[in-house]
MARTOR-193580 format. One record per residue: residue in one letter; x, y, z of N, C-alpha, C in turn; residue number from 1. Coordinates in nm, 4 decimals, decimal comma. Layout:
<sites>
<site rest="A" n_x="X" n_y="Y" n_z="Z" ca_x="X" ca_y="Y" ca_z="Z" c_x="X" c_y="Y" c_z="Z" nr="NUM"/>
...
</sites>
This chain:
<sites>
<site rest="V" n_x="-12,2390" n_y="-5,2900" n_z="20,7440" ca_x="-12,0911" ca_y="-5,2823" ca_z="20,6687" c_x="-11,9764" c_y="-5,2273" c_z="20,7492" nr="1"/>
<site rest="Q" n_x="-11,8876" n_y="-5,2994" n_z="20,7454" ca_x="-11,7780" ca_y="-5,1262" ca_z="20,8327" c_x="-11,6436" c_y="-5,2304" c_z="20,7684" nr="2"/>
<site rest="L" n_x="-11,5508" n_y="-5,1478" n_z="20,7165" ca_x="-11,4021" ca_y="-5,1265" ca_z="20,7195" c_x="-11,3496" c_y="-5,0052" c_z="20,7658" nr="3"/>
<site rest="V" n_x="-11,2442" n_y="-4,9642" n_z="20,7832" ca_x="-11,1616" ca_y="-4,9146" ca_z="20,8521" c_x="-11,0748" c_y="-4,9332" c_z="20,8512" nr="4"/>
<site rest="E" n_x="-10,9836" n_y="-4,8538" n_z="20,7172" ca_x="-10,8595" ca_y="-4,8323" ca_z="20,8019" c_x="-10,7535" c_y="-4,7866" c_z="20,8326" nr="5"/>
<site rest="S" n_x="-10,6964" n_y="-4,7977" n_z="20,8744" ca_x="-10,5314" ca_y="-4,7569" ca_z="20,9076" c_x="-10,4027" c_y="-4,7223" c_z="20,9424" nr="6"/>
<site rest="G" n_x="-10,3365" n_y="-4,6861" n_z="20,9660" ca_x="-10,1726" ca_y="-4,7374" ca_z="20,9860" c_x="-10,1233" c_y="-4,6144" c_z="20,8358" nr="7"/>
<site rest="G" n_x="-10,1355" n_y="-4,5765" n_z="20,7661" ca_x="-10,1284" ca_y="-4,4580" ca_z="20,6498" c_x="-10,0509" c_y="-4,3522" c_z="20,7279" nr="8"/>
<site rest="G" n_x="-9,9719" n_y="-4,2457" n_z="20,6750" ca_x="-9,8608" ca_y="-4,1448" ca_z="20,7105" c_x="-9,7575" c_y="-4,1287" c_z="20,6657" nr="9"/>
<site rest="L" n_x="-9,6912" n_y="-3,9714" n_z="20,6857" ca_x="-9,5657" ca_y="-3,9461" ca_z="20,6310" c_x="-9,4990" c_y="-4,0228" c_z="20,5802" nr="10"/>
<site rest="V" n_x="-9,4075" n_y="-4,1043" n_z="20,5070" ca_x="-9,2696" ca_y="-4,1653" ca_z="20,5156" c_x="-9,1883" c_y="-4,1447" c_z="20,3893" nr="11"/>
<site rest="Q" n_x="-9,0734" n_y="-4,1677" n_z="20,4888" ca_x="-8,9236" ca_y="-4,1049" ca_z="20,3241" c_x="-8,9597" c_y="-4,3146" c_z="20,2530" nr="12"/>
<site rest="P" n_x="-8,8880" n_y="-4,1807" n_z="20,1255" ca_x="-8,8366" ca_y="-4,3127" ca_z="19,9873" c_x="-8,7852" c_y="-4,3898" c_z="20,0340" nr="13"/>
<site rest="G" n_x="-8,7303" n_y="-4,5235" n_z="20,0718" ca_x="-8,6903" ca_y="-4,6752" ca_z="20,1367" c_x="-8,8175" c_y="-4,6995" c_z="20,3062" nr="14"/>
<site rest="G" n_x="-8,8972" n_y="-4,5082" n_z="20,3269" ca_x="-8,8931" ca_y="-4,5827" ca_z="20,4422" c_x="-9,0392" c_y="-4,6983" c_z="20,4663" nr="15"/>
<site rest="S" n_x="-9,1200" n_y="-4,8069" n_z="20,5728" ca_x="-9,1888" ca_y="-4,9501" ca_z="20,5736" c_x="-9,2997" c_y="-4,8124" c_z="20,5570" nr="16"/>
<site rest="L" n_x="-9,4211" n_y="-4,8683" n_z="20,5915" ca_x="-9,5423" ca_y="-4,9019" ca_z="20,6693" c_x="-9,6889" c_y="-5,0401" c_z="20,6423" nr="17"/>
<site rest="R" n_x="-9,7957" n_y="-5,0045" n_z="20,7523" ca_x="-9,8232" ca_y="-5,1268" ca_z="20,7537" c_x="-9,9664" c_y="-5,1025" c_z="20,7468" nr="18"/>
<site rest="L" n_x="-10,0115" n_y="-5,1239" n_z="20,6494" ca_x="-10,1750" ca_y="-5,0687" ca_z="20,7059" c_x="-10,2292" c_y="-5,1493" c_z="20,7648" nr="19"/>
<site rest="S" n_x="-10,3854" n_y="-5,1346" n_z="20,7530" ca_x="-10,4627" ca_y="-5,2937" ca_z="20,8433" c_x="-10,5948" c_y="-5,1967" c_z="20,8157" nr="20"/>
<site rest="C" n_x="-10,6714" n_y="-5,3287" n_z="20,8066" ca_x="-10,7807" ca_y="-5,2155" ca_z="20,7519" c_x="-10,9137" c_y="-5,3670" c_z="20,8345" nr="21"/>
<site rest="A" n_x="-10,9565" n_y="-5,3151" n_z="20,9612" ca_x="-11,1250" ca_y="-5,3671" ca_z="21,0215" c_x="-11,2191" c_y="-5,3917" c_z="20,9871" nr="22"/>
<site rest="A" n_x="-11,2582" n_y="-5,4897" n_z="20,9439" ca_x="-11,3797" ca_y="-5,5528" ca_z="20,8921" c_x="-11,5171" c_y="-5,5857" c_z="21,0081" nr="23"/>
<site rest="S" n_x="-11,6190" n_y="-5,5608" n_z="21,0088" ca_x="-11,6865" ca_y="-5,5656" ca_z="21,0710" c_x="-11,8740" c_y="-5,5934" c_z="20,9789" nr="24"/>
<site rest="G" n_x="-11,9649" n_y="-5,6355" n_z="21,0318" ca_x="-12,0267" ca_y="-5,6551" ca_z="20,9851" c_x="-12,1200" c_y="-5,7120" c_z="20,8286" nr="25"/>
<site rest="F" n_x="-11,9551" n_y="-5,8382" n_z="20,8007" ca_x="-12,0272" ca_y="-5,9155" ca_z="20,7437" c_x="-11,9392" c_y="-6,0876" c_z="20,8109" nr="26"/>
<site rest="T" n_x="-11,9785" n_y="-6,1742" n_z="20,7359" ca_x="-11,8031" ca_y="-6,3237" ca_z="20,6886" c_x="-11,7176" c_y="-6,1941" c_z="20,6539" nr="27"/>
<site rest="F" n_x="-11,6055" n_y="-6,2185" n_z="20,6936" ca_x="-11,4991" ca_y="-6,2545" ca_z="20,7229" c_x="-11,3994" c_y="-6,3249" c_z="20,5981" nr="28"/>
<site rest="S" n_x="-11,4387" n_y="-6,3913" n_z="20,6594" ca_x="-11,4060" ca_y="-6,5059" ca_z="20,5643" c_x="-11,3942" c_y="-6,5849" c_z="20,4053" nr="29"/>
<site rest="S" n_x="-11,4993" n_y="-6,4652" n_z="20,4750" ca_x="-11,5835" ca_y="-6,5125" ca_z="20,3132" c_x="-11,5796" c_y="-6,4607" c_z="20,1777" nr="30"/>
<site rest="Y" n_x="-11,4964" n_y="-6,3615" n_z="20,1668" ca_x="-11,4647" ca_y="-6,2766" ca_z="20,1343" c_x="-11,3401" c_y="-6,2402" c_z="20,0387" nr="31"/>
<site rest="R" n_x="-11,2952" n_y="-6,2246" n_z="19,9140" ca_x="-11,1633" ca_y="-6,1656" ca_z="19,8775" c_x="-11,1916" c_y="-6,0227" c_z="19,9650" nr="32"/>
<site rest="M" n_x="-11,0332" n_y="-6,0401" n_z="20,0332" ca_x="-10,9818" ca_y="-5,8658" ca_z="20,0502" c_x="-10,8997" c_y="-5,8468" c_z="20,0007" nr="33"/>
<site rest="S" n_x="-10,8978" n_y="-5,7081" n_z="19,9436" ca_x="-10,8304" ca_y="-5,6226" ca_z="19,8265" c_x="-10,7478" c_y="-5,5423" c_z="19,8697" nr="34"/>
<site rest="W" n_x="-10,6389" n_y="-5,4136" n_z="19,8204" ca_x="-10,6340" ca_y="-5,2919" ca_z="19,8197" c_x="-10,5479" c_y="-5,2230" c_z="19,6952" nr="35"/>
<site rest="Y" n_x="-10,6877" n_y="-5,1869" n_z="19,6890" ca_x="-10,6560" ca_y="-5,0458" ca_z="19,5846" c_x="-10,5330" c_y="-4,9115" c_z="19,5854" nr="36"/>
<site rest="R" n_x="-10,5484" n_y="-4,8605" n_z="19,5317" ca_x="-10,4346" ca_y="-4,6765" ca_z="19,6233" c_x="-10,5470" c_y="-4,6543" c_z="19,4058" nr="37"/>
<site rest="Q" n_x="-10,5295" n_y="-4,4942" n_z="19,5036" ca_x="-10,5537" ca_y="-4,3241" ca_z="19,3602" c_x="-10,4636" c_y="-4,3199" c_z="19,4127" nr="38"/>
<site rest="A" n_x="-10,3511" n_y="-4,2583" n_z="19,2844" ca_x="-10,2787" ca_y="-4,1678" ca_z="19,2933" c_x="-10,3827" c_y="-3,9591" c_z="19,2745" nr="39"/>
<site rest="P" n_x="-10,2620" n_y="-3,8904" n_z="19,3097" ca_x="-10,3490" ca_y="-3,7622" ca_z="19,2814" c_x="-10,3593" c_y="-3,7892" c_z="19,1107" nr="40"/>
<site rest="G" n_x="-10,5340" n_y="-3,7612" n_z="19,0368" ca_x="-10,4602" ca_y="-3,6963" ca_z="18,8720" c_x="-10,4422" c_y="-3,8342" c_z="18,7909" nr="41"/>
<site rest="K" n_x="-10,4919" n_y="-3,9959" n_z="18,9091" ca_x="-10,4588" ca_y="-4,0876" ca_z="18,8565" c_x="-10,5739" c_y="-4,1713" c_z="18,8722" nr="42"/>
<site rest="E" n_x="-10,6431" n_y="-4,2919" n_z="18,8041" ca_x="-10,7159" ca_y="-4,3863" ca_z="18,7990" c_x="-10,7728" c_y="-4,4450" c_z="18,8919" nr="43"/>
<site rest="R" n_x="-10,7869" n_y="-4,5303" n_z="19,0066" ca_x="-10,7757" ca_y="-4,6240" ca_z="19,1253" c_x="-10,6946" c_y="-4,7563" c_z="19,0804" nr="44"/>
<site rest="E" n_x="-10,6038" n_y="-4,8062" n_z="19,1206" ca_x="-10,5418" ca_y="-4,9491" ca_z="19,1063" c_x="-10,5292" c_y="-5,0081" c_z="19,1834" nr="45"/>
<site rest="L" n_x="-10,5321" n_y="-5,2349" n_z="19,1391" ca_x="-10,5718" ca_y="-5,2921" ca_z="19,1993" c_x="-10,4074" c_y="-5,3022" c_z="19,2659" nr="46"/>
<site rest="V" n_x="-10,3614" n_y="-5,3024" n_z="19,4243" ca_x="-10,2518" ca_y="-5,3437" ca_z="19,4943" c_x="-10,2516" c_y="-5,4645" c_z="19,5277" nr="47"/>
<site rest="A" n_x="-10,3302" n_y="-5,5097" n_z="19,5807" ca_x="-10,3410" ca_y="-5,6299" ca_z="19,5915" c_x="-10,3914" c_y="-5,7771" c_z="19,6865" nr="48"/>
<site rest="G" n_x="-10,4142" n_y="-5,8244" n_z="19,6613" ca_x="-10,5541" ca_y="-5,9047" ca_z="19,6924" c_x="-10,5319" c_y="-5,9845" c_z="19,7416" nr="49"/>
<site rest="I" n_x="-10,6343" n_y="-6,1231" n_z="19,8361" ca_x="-10,5978" ca_y="-6,1574" ca_z="19,8733" c_x="-10,7468" c_y="-6,3132" c_z="19,9381" nr="50"/>
<site rest="T" n_x="-10,7229" n_y="-6,4001" n_z="19,8918" ca_x="-10,8572" ca_y="-6,5123" ca_z="19,9493" c_x="-10,8789" c_y="-6,5223" c_z="20,0157" nr="51"/>
<site rest="G" n_x="-10,9923" n_y="-6,5525" n_z="20,0931" ca_x="-11,0652" ca_y="-6,5243" ca_z="20,2171" c_x="-10,9773" c_y="-6,6395" c_z="20,3177" nr="52"/>
<site rest="T" n_x="-10,9403" n_y="-6,7336" n_z="20,2730" ca_x="-10,7894" ca_y="-6,8625" ca_z="20,3119" c_x="-10,7060" c_y="-6,7847" c_z="20,3832" nr="53"/>
<site rest="G" n_x="-10,6612" n_y="-6,6947" n_z="20,2469" ca_x="-10,5233" ca_y="-6,5946" ca_z="20,2874" c_x="-10,4222" c_y="-6,7484" c_z="20,1853" nr="54"/>
<site rest="D" n_x="-10,4630" n_y="-6,8509" n_z="20,1104" ca_x="-10,3688" ca_y="-6,8904" ca_z="20,0121" c_x="-10,3646" c_y="-6,8913" c_z="19,9802" nr="55"/>
<site rest="S" n_x="-10,3488" n_y="-6,7861" n_z="19,8568" ca_x="-10,3615" ca_y="-6,7596" ca_z="19,7369" c_x="-10,3177" c_y="-6,6216" c_z="19,7681" nr="56"/>
<site rest="T" n_x="-10,2549" n_y="-6,5094" n_z="19,6766" ca_x="-10,2286" ca_y="-6,3574" ca_z="19,6943" c_x="-10,1316" c_y="-6,3345" c_z="19,5765" nr="57"/>
<site rest="N" n_x="-10,2283" n_y="-6,1766" n_z="19,5875" ca_x="-10,1666" ca_y="-6,1853" ca_z="19,4135" c_x="-10,0897" c_y="-6,0169" c_z="19,3808" nr="58"/>
<site rest="Y" n_x="-10,0233" n_y="-5,9834" n_z="19,3357" ca_x="-9,9926" ca_y="-5,8183" ca_z="19,3488" c_x="-9,9941" c_y="-5,7595" c_z="19,2222" nr="59"/>
<site rest="A" n_x="-9,9732" n_y="-5,6212" n_z="19,2117" ca_x="-9,9445" ca_y="-5,5213" ca_z="19,0890" c_x="-9,7946" c_y="-5,5103" c_z="19,0379" nr="60"/>
<site rest="D" n_x="-9,7661" n_y="-5,5233" n_z="18,9429" ca_x="-9,6492" ca_y="-5,5311" ca_z="18,8961" c_x="-9,5299" c_y="-5,4724" c_z="18,9327" nr="61"/>
<site rest="S" n_x="-9,6086" n_y="-5,3158" n_z="19,0091" ca_x="-9,5104" ca_y="-5,1827" ca_z="19,0919" c_x="-9,4790" c_y="-5,2516" c_z="19,1571" nr="62"/>
<site rest="V" n_x="-9,6068" n_y="-5,3244" n_z="19,2441" ca_x="-9,5655" ca_y="-5,3549" ca_z="19,4486" c_x="-9,4619" c_y="-5,5116" c_z="19,4595" nr="63"/>
<site rest="K" n_x="-9,5106" n_y="-5,5504" n_z="19,3264" ca_x="-9,4065" ca_y="-5,7315" ca_z="19,4112" c_x="-9,2557" c_y="-5,6731" c_z="19,4592" nr="64"/>
<site rest="G" n_x="-9,2509" n_y="-5,8211" n_z="19,5049" ca_x="-9,1933" ca_y="-5,7875" ca_z="19,6437" c_x="-9,1181" c_y="-5,6921" c_z="19,6547" nr="65"/>
<site rest="R" n_x="-9,1703" n_y="-5,5718" n_z="19,7194" ca_x="-9,2155" ca_y="-5,4615" ca_z="19,7770" c_x="-9,2807" c_y="-5,4772" c_z="19,9653" nr="66"/>
<site rest="F" n_x="-9,4060" n_y="-5,4696" n_z="19,8386" ca_x="-9,5530" ca_y="-5,4771" ca_z="19,9192" c_x="-9,6751" c_y="-5,6460" c_z="19,9985" nr="67"/>
<site rest="T" n_x="-9,6631" n_y="-5,6434" n_z="20,1011" ca_x="-9,6862" ca_y="-5,7693" ca_z="20,1012" c_x="-9,8804" c_y="-5,8123" c_z="20,2193" nr="68"/>
<site rest="I" n_x="-9,9518" n_y="-5,8773" n_z="20,1850" ca_x="-10,0706" ca_y="-5,8348" ca_z="20,1633" c_x="-10,0964" c_y="-5,9882" c_z="20,2427" nr="69"/>
<site rest="S" n_x="-10,1463" n_y="-5,9379" n_z="20,4020" ca_x="-10,1884" ca_y="-6,1036" ca_z="20,4685" c_x="-10,3270" c_y="-6,0350" c_z="20,5382" nr="70"/>
<site rest="R" n_x="-10,3784" n_y="-6,1950" n_z="20,6263" ca_x="-10,5365" ca_y="-6,1438" ca_z="20,7008" c_x="-10,5159" c_y="-6,2154" c_z="20,8822" nr="71"/>
<site rest="D" n_x="-10,6104" n_y="-6,1405" n_z="20,9154" ca_x="-10,6373" ca_y="-6,2189" ca_z="21,0063" c_x="-10,7611" c_y="-6,2694" c_z="21,0030" nr="72"/>
<site rest="N" n_x="-10,7748" n_y="-6,3529" n_z="21,0376" ca_x="-10,9906" ca_y="-6,4434" ca_z="21,0005" c_x="-11,0090" c_y="-6,3608" c_z="21,1254" nr="73"/>
<site rest="A" n_x="-10,9464" n_y="-6,4058" n_z="21,2034" ca_x="-10,9580" ca_y="-6,4278" ca_z="21,3693" c_x="-11,0259" c_y="-6,2949" c_z="21,4771" nr="74"/>
<site rest="K" n_x="-10,9239" n_y="-6,1479" n_z="21,3299" ca_x="-10,9554" ca_y="-6,0675" ca_z="21,4061" c_x="-10,9977" c_y="-5,9738" c_z="21,3697" nr="75"/>
<site rest="N" n_x="-11,1380" n_y="-6,0560" n_z="21,1815" ca_x="-11,1582" ca_y="-6,0102" ca_z="21,1249" c_x="-11,0221" c_y="-5,8594" c_z="21,0482" nr="76"/>
<site rest="T" n_x="-10,9687" n_y="-5,8453" n_z="20,9955" ca_x="-10,8292" ca_y="-5,7749" ca_z="20,9888" c_x="-10,7254" c_y="-5,8471" c_z="20,8504" nr="77"/>
<site rest="V" n_x="-10,7549" n_y="-5,7658" n_z="20,7981" ca_x="-10,6710" ca_y="-5,7130" ca_z="20,6850" c_x="-10,5315" c_y="-5,6281" c_z="20,5711" nr="78"/>
<site rest="Y" n_x="-10,4111" n_y="-5,7019" n_z="20,6201" ca_x="-10,3047" ca_y="-5,5706" ca_z="20,6282" c_x="-10,1853" c_y="-5,5375" c_z="20,4976" nr="79"/>
<site rest="L" n_x="-10,1738" n_y="-5,4814" n_z="20,4842" ca_x="-10,0684" ca_y="-5,4204" ca_z="20,4451" c_x="-9,9411" c_y="-5,4419" c_z="20,4169" nr="80"/>
<site rest="Q" n_x="-9,8599" n_y="-5,4587" n_z="20,4207" ca_x="-9,7504" ca_y="-5,4107" ca_z="20,4450" c_x="-9,6172" c_y="-5,3564" c_z="20,3301" nr="81"/>
<site rest="M" n_x="-9,5861" n_y="-5,2564" n_z="20,3772" ca_x="-9,5419" ca_y="-5,2252" ca_z="20,2528" c_x="-9,4176" c_y="-5,1735" c_z="20,3390" nr="82"/>
<site rest="N" n_x="-9,2121" n_y="-5,2128" n_z="20,2162" ca_x="-9,1692" ca_y="-5,1931" ca_z="20,2563" c_x="-9,0912" c_y="-5,1121" c_z="20,1240" nr="83"/>
<site rest="S" n_x="-8,9680" n_y="-5,0517" n_z="20,1564" ca_x="-8,9105" ca_y="-4,9741" ca_z="20,0343" c_x="-8,9568" c_y="-4,8747" c_z="19,9219" nr="84"/>
<site rest="L" n_x="-9,0943" n_y="-4,7984" n_z="19,9664" ca_x="-9,2110" ca_y="-4,6727" ca_z="19,9585" c_x="-9,1004" c_y="-4,6670" c_z="19,8044" nr="85"/>
<site rest="K" n_x="-9,1536" n_y="-4,5603" n_z="19,7523" ca_x="-9,1063" ca_y="-4,5173" ca_z="19,6443" c_x="-9,2208" c_y="-4,3869" c_z="19,6287" nr="86"/>
<site rest="F" n_x="-9,1743" n_y="-4,2602" n_z="19,5821" ca_x="-9,2387" ca_y="-4,2305" ca_z="19,5960" c_x="-9,3944" c_y="-4,1794" c_z="19,4957" nr="87"/>
<site rest="E" n_x="-9,3874" n_y="-4,2945" n_z="19,4100" ca_x="-9,4688" ca_y="-4,3103" ca_z="19,3320" c_x="-9,6091" c_y="-4,4126" c_z="19,4309" nr="88"/>
<site rest="D" n_x="-9,5369" n_y="-4,4572" n_z="19,4627" ca_x="-9,6636" ca_y="-4,5018" ca_z="19,6075" c_x="-9,7870" c_y="-4,4340" c_z="19,6921" nr="89"/>
<site rest="T" n_x="-9,7640" n_y="-4,2943" n_z="19,6352" ca_x="-9,8344" ca_y="-4,2179" ca_z="19,7610" c_x="-9,9282" c_y="-4,1754" c_z="19,6259" nr="90"/>
<site rest="G" n_x="-10,0626" n_y="-4,1952" n_z="19,7446" ca_x="-10,2023" ca_y="-4,2259" ca_z="19,7188" c_x="-10,2871" c_y="-4,2306" c_z="19,8421" nr="91"/>
<site rest="V" n_x="-10,4103" n_y="-4,2840" n_z="19,7986" ca_x="-10,5176" ca_y="-4,3401" ca_z="19,9287" c_x="-10,5365" c_y="-4,4396" c_z="19,8681" nr="92"/>
<site rest="Y" n_x="-10,5372" n_y="-4,5369" n_z="19,9968" ca_x="-10,5566" ca_y="-4,6006" ca_z="19,9860" c_x="-10,6617" c_y="-4,6967" c_z="20,0565" nr="93"/>
<site rest="Y" n_x="-10,7862" n_y="-4,7662" n_z="20,0057" ca_x="-10,8465" ca_y="-4,8219" ca_z="19,9907" c_x="-10,8418" c_y="-4,9820" c_z="20,0435" nr="94"/>
<site rest="C" n_x="-10,9722" n_y="-5,0099" n_z="20,1371" ca_x="-10,9488" ca_y="-5,1574" ca_z="20,1038" c_x="-11,0952" c_y="-5,1841" c_z="20,1188" nr="95"/>
<site rest="V" n_x="-11,1241" n_y="-5,3454" n_z="20,0797" ca_x="-11,2397" ca_y="-5,3755" ca_z="19,9363" c_x="-11,2612" c_y="-5,4951" c_z="19,9880" nr="96"/>
<site rest="A" n_x="-11,3621" n_y="-5,5787" n_z="20,0675" ca_x="-11,3880" ca_y="-5,6913" ca_z="20,0474" c_x="-11,4659" c_y="-5,7387" c_z="19,9394" nr="97"/>
<site rest="R" n_x="-11,4530" n_y="-5,8151" n_z="19,8849" ca_x="-11,5343" ca_y="-5,8647" ca_z="19,7969" c_x="-11,6209" c_y="-5,9739" c_z="19,8128" nr="98"/>
<site rest="D" n_x="-11,7451" n_y="-6,0616" n_z="19,7346" ca_x="-11,7975" ca_y="-6,2018" ca_z="19,6752" c_x="-11,8671" c_y="-6,2081" c_z="19,5620" nr="99"/>
<site rest="L" n_x="-11,8549" n_y="-6,3051" n_z="19,5477" ca_x="-11,9746" ca_y="-6,3002" ca_z="19,3980" c_x="-12,0688" c_y="-6,1445" c_z="19,4367" nr="100"/>
<site rest="F" n_x="-12,0885" n_y="-6,1461" n_z="19,4861" ca_x="-12,2773" ca_y="-6,0786" ca_z="19,4599" c_x="-12,1636" c_y="-5,8677" c_z="19,4604" nr="101"/>
<site rest="R" n_x="-12,1033" n_y="-5,8384" n_z="19,5542" ca_x="-12,1767" ca_y="-5,6929" ca_z="19,6343" c_x="-12,0407" c_y="-5,6717" c_z="19,6508" nr="102"/>
<site rest="A" n_x="-11,9511" n_y="-5,5710" n_z="19,6370" ca_x="-11,7925" ca_y="-5,5263" ca_z="19,7421" c_x="-11,7771" c_y="-5,4263" c_z="19,8124" nr="103"/>
<site rest="Y" n_x="-11,7671" n_y="-5,3809" n_z="19,9030" ca_x="-11,8100" ca_y="-5,2931" ca_z="20,0275" c_x="-11,6068" c_y="-5,2343" c_z="20,0329" nr="104"/>
<site rest="W" n_x="-11,5900" n_y="-5,0651" n_z="19,9730" ca_x="-11,4934" ca_y="-5,0574" ca_z="19,9993" c_x="-11,5054" c_y="-4,9851" c_z="20,1868" nr="105"/>
<site rest="G" n_x="-11,3799" n_y="-4,9442" n_z="20,2210" ca_x="-11,3403" ca_y="-4,8546" ca_z="20,3251" c_x="-11,3389" c_y="-4,6988" c_z="20,2927" nr="106"/>
<site rest="Q" n_x="-11,2953" n_y="-4,6387" n_z="20,3424" ca_x="-11,2890" ca_y="-4,5116" ca_z="20,3449" c_x="-11,1394" c_y="-4,4132" c_z="20,2738" nr="107"/>
<site rest="G" n_x="-11,0509" n_y="-4,5156" n_z="20,3345" ca_x="-10,9072" ca_y="-4,5063" ca_z="20,2556" c_x="-10,8546" c_y="-4,3919" c_z="20,3555" nr="108"/>
<site rest="T" n_x="-10,7283" n_y="-4,4340" n_z="20,3166" ca_x="-10,5640" ca_y="-4,4093" ca_z="20,4119" c_x="-10,5027" c_y="-4,2964" c_z="20,3384" nr="109"/>
<site rest="Q" n_x="-10,4570" n_y="-4,2195" n_z="20,3568" ca_x="-10,3381" ca_y="-4,1245" ca_z="20,2908" c_x="-10,1942" c_y="-4,1922" c_z="20,3659" nr="110"/>
<site rest="V" n_x="-10,1678" n_y="-4,2038" n_z="20,2234" ca_x="-10,0454" ca_y="-4,2464" ca_z="20,2522" c_x="-9,9038" c_y="-4,1532" c_z="20,1368" nr="111"/>
<site rest="T" n_x="-9,8321" n_y="-4,1133" n_z="20,2342" ca_x="-9,8040" ca_y="-3,9642" ca_z="20,1022" c_x="-9,6329" c_y="-3,9981" c_z="20,1761" nr="112"/>
<site rest="V" n_x="-9,5373" n_y="-4,0782" n_z="20,0241" ca_x="-9,3477" ca_y="-4,0961" ca_z="20,0819" c_x="-9,2940" c_y="-3,9826" c_z="19,9372" nr="113"/>
<site rest="S" n_x="-9,2786" n_y="-3,9124" n_z="20,1129" ca_x="-9,1628" ca_y="-3,7539" ca_z="20,0780" c_x="-9,0505" c_y="-3,7902" c_z="20,1324" nr="114"/>
<site rest="S" n_x="-8,9075" n_y="-3,6816" n_z="20,1344" ca_x="-8,8199" ca_y="-3,6486" ca_z="20,1586" c_x="-8,7888" c_y="-3,5208" c_z="20,2100" nr="115"/>
</sites>
């Protein structure tokens, strides 16, 4: 099983980034996919999630209206479009695949919002 995140980087406040997570080694469409993040000195938190079919999503209150999670099951990839970025969005962003029995985590990608 592999989850490989990409798309992180340094961005100014108000800017945008699009994270991608390429999955392999499991039946991608059978897994709920989520993005978590961990800011320095803080606990890891759920940012957004999407069902296997992509018909339902959920978001942390802090990112609602700014972030959009989506998936392409043909490409085994999940995305996180992040707009209107704020300083407090800084952190390591992790891709997670979950079913009833197990969870797989990616290695994370750093997002830094700084002027």
